C-alpha positions as CSV (number, residue, x, y, z in Angstrom):
1,X,86.6,34.1,35.5
2,X,89.0,36.4,33.7
3,X,90.8,36.1,30.6
4,X,93.9,37.5,29.3
5,X,96.4,37.5,26.6
6,X,99.8,35.4,26.8
7,X,102.9,37.7,27.2
8,X,106.5,36.7,26.9
9,X,106.8,36.9,30.5
10,X,104.6,34.1,30.9
11,X,106.5,31.6,29.6
12,X,107.9,30.0,32.4
13,X,104.4,30.0,33.7
14,X,102.8,28.4,30.7
15,X,105.3,25.8,30.3
16,X,105.1,24.6,34.0
17,X,101.3,24.7,33.6
18,X,100.9,22.7,30.6
19,X,102.9,20.1,32.3
20,X,100.1,19.6,34.4
21,X,97.5,19.1,31.7
22,X,96.0,15.8,30.4
23,X,95.8,16.8,26.8
24,X,99.1,18.7,26.4
25,X,102.1,18.0,23.9
26,X,105.7,19.2,23.7
27,X,104.0,21.1,20.5
28,X,102.5,23.5,23.3
29,X,105.7,24.5,25.1
30,X,106.8,28.2,24.4
31,X,110.0,27.3,22.3
32,X,108.3,25.1,20.0
33,X,105.5,27.5,19.3
34,X,107.9,30.4,18.7
35,X,110.7,28.8,16.4
36,X,108.6,30.2,13.5
37,X,107.1,33.1,15.4
38,X,107.6,35.5,12.3
39,X,105.0,33.5,10.3
40,X,102.1,33.7,12.9
41,X,101.0,36.6,14.9
42,X,100.3,35.1,18.3
43,X,97.6,35.8,20.7
44,X,97.9,33.0,23.4
45,X,95.2,32.9,26.3
46,X,95.0,31.9,29.7
47,X,92.0,31.7,31.7
48,X,92.0,32.7,35.6
49,X,89.0,32.0,38.0
50,X,90.2,34.1,41.2
51,X,93.7,34.3,40.6
52,X,94.2,30.7,39.9
53,X,95.1,29.5,36.6
54,X,92.5,27.0,35.3
55,X,93.6,26.8,31.2
56,X,95.5,27.8,28.6
57,X,94.8,28.1,25.0
58,X,97.3,28.5,22.1
59,X,96.0,30.7,19.4
60,X,96.8,33.0,16.8
61,X,95.2,35.8,15.1
62,X,94.7,36.6,11.0
63,X,92.7,39.9,10.9
64,X,89.6,39.7,13.2
65,X,89.7,35.9,13.5
66,X,91.1,33.8,16.1
67,X,92.7,30.0,15.2
68,X,93.8,27.7,17.9
69,X,96.6,27.7,16.4
70,X,97.6,28.2,12.7
71,X,100.9,27.2,13.0
72,X,100.4,23.8,14.8
73,X,98.6,20.8,13.6
74,X,96.0,21.2,16.4
75,X,95.8,23.1,19.4
76,X,92.5,23.5,21.5
77,X,91.9,24.2,25.2
78,X,94.7,22.8,27.6
79,X,93.6,22.0,31.2
80,X,94.5,20.0,34.0
81,X,92.5,16.6,35.1
82,X,90.6,18.1,37.7
83,X,88.5,20.5,35.6
84,X,84.9,19.4,34.7
85,X,82.6,20.2,32.0
86,X,81.0,23.0,34.2
87,X,84.5,24.6,34.2
88,X,84.9,24.2,30.5
89,X,81.4,25.9,30.1
90,X,82.6,29.1,32.1
91,X,85.8,29.3,30.6
92,X,84.3,29.3,26.9
93,X,81.8,32.1,28.5
94,X,84.9,34.0,29.2
95,X,86.6,33.4,26.0
96,X,83.6,34.7,24.2
97,X,83.4,37.7,26.2
98,X,87.0,38.5,25.6
99,X,86.5,37.9,21.5
100,X,83.7,40.5,22.0
101,X,85.7,42.8,23.7
102,X,88.6,42.6,21.5
103,X,86.6,42.6,18.5
104,X,87.2,39.1,17.5
105,X,84.0,37.7,15.1
106,X,85.2,34.2,15.4
107,X,87.5,31.7,16.2
108,X,88.5,28.5,14.4
109,X,89.3,25.9,16.7
110,X,91.5,22.8,15.9
111,X,90.6,19.7,18.0
112,X,93.1,17.7,19.7
113,X,92.4,14.1,18.7
114,X,91.6,11.8,21.8
115,X,94.6,9.4,21.0
116,X,96.8,12.3,22.1
117,X,94.9,12.8,25.4
118,X,96.2,11.1,28.9
119,X,92.7,10.8,30.0
120,X,89.3,11.6,28.4
121,X,89.3,15.4,27.5
122,X,86.6,16.1,25.2
123,X,84.6,18.6,27.4
124,X,85.3,21.1,24.5
125,X,83.5,19.2,22.0
126,X,80.3,19.2,24.3
127,X,80.8,22.8,25.0
128,X,81.2,23.8,21.5
129,X,78.0,22.2,20.2
130,X,76.4,24.0,23.3
131,X,77.5,27.2,21.8
132,X,76.4,26.3,18.5
133,X,79.9,26.3,16.8
134,X,79.8,24.4,13.3
135,X,82.3,21.8,11.6
136,X,84.2,23.8,9.1
137,X,86.9,21.0,8.2
138,X,87.3,17.1,9.0
139,X,90.5,15.6,7.8
140,X,91.0,12.0,8.3
141,X,94.0,10.4,9.9
142,X,95.3,7.2,10.7
143,X,96.8,5.5,13.4
144,X,97.6,1.9,14.8
145,X,96.4,0.7,17.9
146,X,99.3,-1.2,19.9
147,X,96.9,-2.7,22.6
148,X,94.8,-4.4,19.7
149,X,97.5,-4.6,16.9
150,X,96.2,-5.2,13.0
151,X,99.1,-7.2,11.2
152,X,100.6,-6.1,8.3
153,X,98.9,-6.8,5.1
154,X,100.4,-10.0,3.0
155,X,102.4,-7.6,0.7
156,X,103.8,-5.6,3.3
157,X,105.0,-8.4,5.2
158,X,106.4,-9.9,2.0
159,X,108.3,-6.5,1.6
160,X,109.7,-6.9,5.2
161,X,110.9,-10.2,4.5
162,X,112.5,-8.9,1.3
163,X,114.5,-6.2,3.2
164,X,115.7,-8.7,5.6
165,X,116.9,-10.8,3.2
166,X,119.0,-8.2,1.7
167,X,120.4,-7.4,5.1
168,X,119.3,-3.9,4.9
169,X,119.9,-2.1,8.3
170,X,117.8,-0.1,10.9
171,X,119.2,2.5,12.6
172,X,118.9,5.7,14.5
173,X,120.0,8.8,13.3
174,X,120.4,12.8,13.5
175,X,121.3,13.5,9.8
176,X,118.5,15.7,9.1
177,X,120.4,17.4,6.3
178,X,119.9,13.9,4.5
179,X,116.5,13.5,5.5
180,X,115.3,16.8,4.3
181,X,117.3,16.4,1.0
182,X,115.6,13.1,0.4
183,X,112.1,14.5,1.5
184,X,112.6,17.6,-0.6
185,X,113.1,15.9,-3.8
186,X,110.4,13.2,-3.2
187,X,107.8,15.6,-2.3
188,X,108.7,17.8,-5.2
189,X,109.0,15.0,-7.7
190,X,105.8,13.3,-6.5
191,X,103.4,15.7,-5.7
192,X,104.7,19.2,-6.3
193,X,105.1,20.0,-2.4
194,X,107.9,21.0,0.2
195,X,108.4,19.9,3.4
196,X,106.9,22.0,5.9
197,X,110.2,22.4,8.1
198,X,113.4,22.7,6.9
199,X,116.7,20.8,8.2
200,X,118.1,23.8,10.3
201,X,114.7,24.3,11.8
202,X,114.3,20.5,13.0
203,X,117.9,20.5,14.3
204,X,117.1,23.5,16.3
205,X,114.0,21.6,17.5
206,X,115.8,18.4,18.3
207,X,118.5,20.4,20.3
208,X,115.4,21.6,22.5
209,X,113.5,18.3,22.6
210,X,116.3,15.7,22.3
211,X,113.6,13.4,23.7
212,X,110.6,14.0,21.8
213,X,111.9,13.9,18.3
214,X,113.7,10.9,16.9
215,X,115.0,10.2,13.0
216,X,115.0,6.4,12.0
217,X,116.5,5.1,8.8
218,X,116.8,1.9,6.8
219,X,119.9,1.6,4.7
220,X,122.1,-0.3,2.4
221,X,125.8,0.3,2.8
222,X,125.1,3.8,3.9
223,X,122.5,4.5,1.2
224,X,119.4,5.8,2.9
225,X,116.5,4.0,1.3
226,X,113.8,4.8,3.7
227,X,113.6,7.3,6.8
228,X,111.1,8.8,9.1
229,X,111.0,11.5,11.6
230,X,109.3,10.6,14.9
231,X,107.5,13.1,17.2
232,X,107.0,11.7,20.5
233,X,103.8,12.6,22.2
234,X,103.7,10.8,25.4
235,X,100.8,8.4,25.2
236,X,101.3,8.4,21.0
237,X,104.0,8.4,18.2
238,X,103.6,10.4,15.4
239,X,105.4,10.1,12.1
240,X,105.8,13.7,11.3
241,X,107.9,12.8,8.1
242,X,108.0,9.5,6.2
243,X,109.8,8.8,3.1
244,X,110.7,6.1,0.6
245,X,113.2,6.4,-1.8
246,X,112.6,4.8,-5.6
247,X,114.9,2.1,-4.7
248,X,113.4,1.6,-1.1
249,X,110.1,0.7,-3.4
250,X,111.9,-2.2,-4.8
251,X,113.4,-3.6,-1.7
252,X,110.6,-3.6,1.1
253,X,112.6,-0.4,3.0
254,X,110.0,1.4,4.2
255,X,107.9,-1.8,5.3
256,X,111.0,-2.7,7.3
257,X,111.5,0.5,8.6
258,X,107.8,0.8,10.1
259,X,108.0,-2.8,11.3
260,X,111.0,-2.0,13.3
261,X,109.3,1.0,14.4
262,X,106.5,-0.5,15.7
263,X,108.5,-3.3,17.5
264,X,110.3,-0.3,19.4
265,X,107.5,1.4,20.8
266,X,104.9,-1.0,21.1
267,X,105.3,-2.1,24.6
268,X,105.9,1.8,25.5
269,X,103.0,3.3,24.0
270,X,99.4,3.2,23.1
271,X,99.0,4.6,19.4
272,X,101.0,5.4,16.1
273,X,99.8,8.0,14.3
274,X,100.7,8.3,10.5
275,X,98.8,12.0,10.1
276,X,96.1,12.9,7.7
277,X,95.5,11.4,4.1
278,X,93.1,14.2,2.9
279,X,93.6,17.3,1.0
280,X,91.9,20.4,0.1
281,X,90.6,20.7,4.0
282,X,89.7,17.0,4.2
283,X,87.3,16.9,1.0
284,X,89.5,14.9,-1.3
285,X,90.7,11.7,-0.2
286,X,94.3,10.6,-1.3
287,X,93.1,6.8,-1.4
288,X,96.6,5.2,-2.5
289,X,98.1,7.1,0.9
290,X,95.3,6.1,2.8
291,X,95.5,2.6,1.6
292,X,99.1,2.0,2.5
293,X,98.7,3.3,5.8
294,X,95.8,0.7,6.6
295,X,98.1,-2.2,5.0
296,X,100.4,-1.3,8.0
297,X,97.8,-1.9,10.4
298,X,96.3,1.8,10.7
299,X,92.6,2.4,11.0
300,X,90.9,5.7,10.6
301,X,90.4,9.0,13.2
302,X,89.6,12.3,12.6
303,X,91.3,15.8,13.0
304,X,88.1,18.3,13.0
305,X,87.9,21.9,13.1
306,X,85.2,23.7,14.4
307,X,84.3,27.7,14.1
308,X,82.6,29.5,16.9
309,X,81.0,32.7,16.3
310,X,81.5,35.4,19.1
């Protein structure tokens, strides 16, 4: 077993390989990982056995620590359907050997939640436990299961009816400038935060991944009242951003928006992910935010981070 660092010449090989992986997302394509490469020091890894590529690991470094990957929501080991737990054991043994050789003291490993797998893919969780990794962060997220969907709460259903009565319009859009203008104001005013992305970055990513990134809005006479940016992860769609204006609150715009998104995707996907509702590395639950997601039919899943000492 051999572990080596990713090089730019490996780009085509990397992208082709992850297309065969049962837990890969478009986030792990090199063109997505590298749109903000100036912010992170990449140290992604490729794992070989007898010159055969078995797995890859999106990773970056901070000091003498590895992260999988600091610039992504998650990014664990990516591997195809034929690999079993004994293979993953050998890969982690090779990873630890590589870390010792290169002077890395630990790896902070962000697990890919199961709703983003095309097949059961939790061999890495077992191996992390076997090698003594400890969980250092547990964040609470929320997802709607389309196969066993929980209906909207009474208040959300009333919001949908109100929006329909006022003839609000649901449509797809590519006006990222407008989305981020609305989002920046809302996040600054309500939470004193800013969106992770900027409009020009999302326009660039959309140009590379046109099938994976969609924006939807609800409007009244061209005034956007609610909008969401959807990432299509294959079996799961994810609300990367979701905004409701002050006027949108009063007329059920966001309730109507999510009702329409669910209707659009529920026969094509397994899950709708709303993202995390915790702050401070999972230590503080935003109860109001989580409650809103539950009222839309969501229930909890976990985003866990483990730390493995080399």
